[in-house]
C-alpha positions as CSV (number, residue, x, y, z in Angstrom):
1,X,93.4,82.3,70.4
2,X,90.0,83.2,70.7
3,X,86.5,83.8,68.9
4,X,84.3,86.3,69.4
5,X,82.2,88.1,72.1
6,X,80.7,88.9,75.5
7,X,81.7,91.8,78.2
8,X,83.9,92.7,80.9
9,X,85.8,89.6,82.0
10,X,82.7,88.3,82.8
11,X,83.5,90.2,85.6
12,X,85.8,88.6,84.6
13,X,83.5,86.1,84.1
14,X,86.1,84.2,83.0
15,X,84.6,81.5,85.2
16,X,84.4,80.1,81.6
17,X,82.3,77.1,80.8
18,X,83.2,73.8,80.0
19,X,81.8,70.9,80.6
20,X,84.7,68.7,82.0
21,X,85.0,67.1,85.2
22,X,86.2,69.2,88.1
23,X,89.3,66.5,88.4
24,X,90.1,65.8,84.9
25,X,93.3,68.0,84.0
26,X,93.8,70.0,80.7
27,X,95.9,67.0,79.3
28,X,93.3,64.5,80.2
29,X,94.7,62.8,83.1
30,X,92.7,62.5,86.3
31,X,94.6,63.8,89.3
32,X,93.7,66.2,91.9
33,X,97.3,67.8,91.9
34,X,96.9,68.8,88.5
35,X,95.6,72.1,87.2
36,X,91.9,71.6,85.7
37,X,90.1,73.3,83.4
38,X,87.4,73.7,85.4
39,X,89.3,75.3,88.6
40,X,90.8,77.7,85.8
41,X,87.1,78.5,85.0
42,X,85.7,79.4,88.7
43,X,89.0,80.8,89.3
44,X,88.4,83.4,86.3
45,X,85.0,83.7,87.2
46,X,86.3,85.2,91.1
47,X,88.3,87.5,89.0
48,X,85.5,89.0,87.3
49,X,83.1,89.4,90.7
50,X,86.4,91.1,92.2
51,X,87.0,93.7,88.9
52,X,83.3,94.5,89.2
53,X,83.5,95.6,92.6
54,X,86.5,97.4,91.8
55,X,85.1,99.4,89.0
56,X,81.7,100.4,90.7
57,X,84.0,101.8,93.7
58,X,86.2,103.7,91.4
59,X,83.0,104.9,89.2
60,X,81.7,106.9,92.4
61,X,84.9,108.2,93.4
62,X,84.8,109.9,90.3
63,X,81.5,110.7,89.9
64,X,81.8,112.7,93.4
65,X,85.5,114.3,92.2
66,X,83.3,115.6,89.2
67,X,80.8,116.8,90.9
68,X,82.4,119.5,92.4
69,X,84.7,120.3,89.4
70,X,83.6,122.8,86.7
71,X,84.1,120.0,83.9
72,X,81.8,117.9,86.1
73,X,78.8,118.4,83.0
74,X,78.5,115.3,81.0
75,X,80.5,112.8,83.4
76,X,78.7,109.8,83.0
77,X,78.7,107.0,85.5
78,X,78.2,103.3,84.6
79,X,75.9,102.1,86.9
80,X,72.7,101.1,85.8
81,X,69.0,103.5,86.7
82,X,68.1,100.2,89.1
83,X,71.1,101.5,91.5
84,X,70.1,104.1,94.2
85,X,73.2,106.2,95.2
86,X,73.3,108.1,98.3
87,X,76.1,110.3,99.1
88,X,76.8,111.8,102.8
89,X,79.8,114.3,103.7
90,X,80.6,113.6,107.4
91,X,84.1,114.4,109.3
92,X,85.4,115.7,106.0
93,X,84.9,111.7,104.2
94,X,82.3,111.2,101.5
95,X,80.5,108.2,102.1
96,X,78.7,106.6,98.8
97,X,76.2,104.1,99.3
98,X,75.1,102.4,96.5
99,X,71.8,99.8,96.6
100,X,71.2,97.6,93.8
101,X,68.1,96.3,96.1
102,X,67.2,92.7,96.3
103,X,65.7,91.6,92.9
104,X,68.8,91.6,91.0
105,X,70.2,94.6,88.9
106,X,72.3,94.5,85.8
107,X,75.5,96.1,85.1
108,X,76.7,97.1,81.5
109,X,78.5,94.1,80.8
110,X,75.3,91.6,81.9
111,X,76.3,90.8,85.2
112,X,73.9,91.2,87.8
113,X,74.1,92.3,91.5
114,X,72.4,92.6,94.5
115,X,72.8,94.3,97.8
116,X,74.7,97.3,98.5
117,X,78.6,98.6,98.5
118,X,79.7,101.4,100.7
119,X,82.2,103.3,98.9
120,X,84.4,106.1,101.6
121,X,87.2,108.5,100.6
122,X,88.3,111.7,101.7
123,X,86.9,115.1,100.4
124,X,90.4,116.1,99.6
125,X,90.6,115.3,95.8
126,X,93.7,117.5,95.2
127,X,96.0,115.0,97.3
128,X,98.4,113.0,94.9
129,X,97.4,109.9,96.5
130,X,93.9,108.8,97.4
131,X,92.6,105.8,99.7
132,X,89.4,104.4,98.5
133,X,88.0,102.1,101.0
134,X,84.1,100.2,100.3
135,X,82.8,97.3,102.4
136,X,79.7,95.2,101.0
137,X,76.4,94.5,103.0
138,X,74.4,91.2,101.5
139,X,76.3,91.8,98.3
140,X,75.7,89.3,95.4
141,X,77.4,89.0,92.2
142,X,75.2,86.8,90.0
143,X,73.9,84.9,92.7
144,X,77.5,84.6,94.4
145,X,77.3,85.8,97.9
146,X,80.7,88.2,98.3
147,X,82.2,89.2,101.8
148,X,84.6,91.0,103.0
149,X,86.4,94.9,102.4
150,X,88.9,96.3,99.4
151,X,91.5,99.1,100.1
152,X,91.8,101.0,96.5
153,X,94.9,103.4,96.2
154,X,94.4,105.9,93.4
155,X,97.4,107.9,92.0
156,X,97.8,109.7,88.7
157,X,101.0,109.0,87.4
158,X,103.4,107.9,84.9
159,X,104.4,104.1,84.6
160,X,106.3,101.8,82.4
161,X,103.1,100.8,80.3
162,X,102.1,104.3,79.6
163,X,104.3,107.5,79.6
164,X,101.2,109.8,79.7
165,X,100.2,111.0,83.3
166,X,97.2,108.4,83.8
167,X,94.8,106.7,86.8
168,X,96.5,104.0,88.4
169,X,94.7,102.1,91.2
170,X,96.1,99.5,93.1
171,X,93.7,97.0,95.0
172,X,94.3,94.9,98.3
173,X,92.1,92.2,98.0
174,X,90.4,90.0,100.9
175,X,87.2,88.4,100.4
176,X,85.4,85.3,100.8
177,X,82.7,84.0,98.1
178,X,79.9,81.4,98.6
179,X,78.5,80.0,95.3
180,X,74.9,79.3,95.1
181,X,75.6,75.4,95.8
182,X,77.2,76.4,99.1
183,X,80.9,76.1,98.4
184,X,83.1,78.5,99.4
185,X,86.4,80.5,98.1
186,X,88.9,82.5,99.6
187,X,91.0,85.4,97.7
188,X,94.1,87.3,98.8
189,X,96.4,89.4,96.5
190,X,97.0,92.9,95.2
191,X,96.1,94.1,91.7
192,X,97.1,96.9,90.1
193,X,94.5,98.2,86.9
194,X,95.9,101.4,84.9
195,X,93.5,103.2,82.8
196,X,95.5,103.3,79.2
197,X,92.7,104.8,77.1
198,X,89.6,107.2,77.9
199,X,91.1,109.4,81.0
200,X,91.5,112.4,78.8
201,X,88.0,113.1,78.7
202,X,86.3,111.0,81.3
203,X,83.2,112.0,79.8
204,X,81.9,107.9,78.5
205,X,83.0,105.2,80.4
206,X,82.2,103.1,77.3
207,X,86.1,104.6,76.1
208,X,87.8,103.1,78.9
209,X,90.5,100.8,78.5
210,X,92.5,98.9,81.3
211,X,95.7,96.9,81.7
212,X,95.7,95.0,84.8
213,X,98.5,93.0,86.8
214,X,99.4,91.4,90.1
215,X,98.6,88.1,92.0
216,X,95.9,86.6,93.9
217,X,96.2,83.2,95.7
218,X,92.7,81.7,95.6
219,X,91.8,78.5,98.1
220,X,89.0,76.4,96.8
221,X,86.8,73.7,99.1
222,X,88.9,70.9,98.2
223,X,91.9,72.5,100.1
224,X,93.6,73.0,96.3
225,X,95.5,76.7,96.4
226,X,95.6,78.4,92.7
227,X,98.4,81.3,92.8
228,X,98.0,83.3,89.8
229,X,100.4,86.0,88.5
230,X,100.0,88.6,85.7
231,X,103.1,90.0,85.0
232,X,103.4,93.8,83.7
233,X,105.0,92.6,80.6
234,X,101.9,90.7,79.4
235,X,98.8,92.5,81.2
236,X,94.9,92.0,80.9
237,X,93.6,94.3,78.5
238,X,89.9,95.1,79.5
239,X,87.7,97.2,76.8
240,X,84.8,98.7,78.6
241,X,83.3,99.1,75.1
242,X,83.1,95.3,74.8
243,X,80.4,95.5,77.3
244,X,81.5,91.9,78.5
245,X,83.0,90.8,81.7
246,X,86.0,89.2,80.1
247,X,89.6,90.3,79.8
248,X,90.4,90.3,75.5
249,X,93.9,89.9,76.0
250,X,96.8,89.0,78.7
251,X,98.2,86.2,80.4
252,X,98.1,84.7,83.6
253,X,100.5,82.4,85.1
254,X,99.0,79.6,87.2
255,X,100.4,77.3,90.3
256,X,99.1,74.5,92.0
257,X,101.2,72.9,93.9
258,X,103.8,71.4,91.9
259,X,101.9,71.8,88.8
260,X,102.2,75.0,86.7
261,X,99.6,76.4,83.4
262,X,99.0,79.5,81.4
263,X,95.9,81.0,80.4
264,X,95.6,83.1,77.5
265,X,92.8,85.4,76.8
266,X,93.1,86.2,73.2
267,X,94.4,88.8,70.5
268,X,91.8,91.5,71.7
269,X,88.6,90.5,70.1
270,X,85.8,90.7,72.2
271,X,84.8,87.0,73.2
272,X,84.7,84.9,75.7
273,X,87.3,82.4,75.4
274,X,90.6,81.8,76.3
275,X,93.3,78.9,76.2
276,X,94.6,77.4,78.6
277,X,98.2,75.0,78.3
278,X,99.7,73.2,80.8
279,X,102.5,70.3,80.3
280,X,102.6,71.4,76.5
281,X,98.8,70.6,76.0
282,X,96.4,73.3,74.9
283,X,92.3,73.7,75.4
284,X,90.4,76.4,74.5
285,X,87.7,77.0,77.3
286,X,84.3,79.1,77.5
287,X,84.7,82.0,80.2
288,X,81.3,82.2,82.5
289,X,79.9,84.5,84.3
């Protein structure tokens, strides 16, 4: 369903590119009410952006938690050396500021970021449910300005996806994304990310495998709205070892007005391809970051 190569959802880079007209639907018709391949790629690109920010916040939570643990030796952050990290404890709350500078700092999946992410959470890591919050300051992801905030609920538990106790994070999303051309997109929703591999050691982020499900609504500059749902039965699969910003499998259900479509990320190969199907017609698209 896909062929081969590239990183974490290009961040969820899913902004897949394809030289199609933004008003051209998957089946070739030209109606603004239809679900287009171009809009689907942009929607996926925003997915990748949101996921990258989430992963950075979770990474810093894990690093702070491990710094006081006896098993902290060997804990490896996924952040590049170009990121400057400042950690401050005040009023029983840890605040970690990640500064990626102003020139552009490349993440392991190839996405470029600038600006700051400020992450806060309680110093009490013994509680079964923890809340991680963050805010963005002058933050750019692949030259897109990202504004807003997010709350992440972190738990260790079993689930329908995995009977072993594993990290499960629930993300509350409310962001605005301004593209380099000045077009503004907004996104609200809830996303659940379960670490299904790599949690036993937590020493090498390249071993991490996530399954992601949930829903979101994205408002486009032209007034159209995409409602996207990923069922727990067909979750997005993200392999950090791919070092790409795209999921390697999973299905997203898309609704726009009365039109519906599905976006299938394939069979697990590390590539930047996905297949969109609408009205019985399928088209392979290339995800972009």
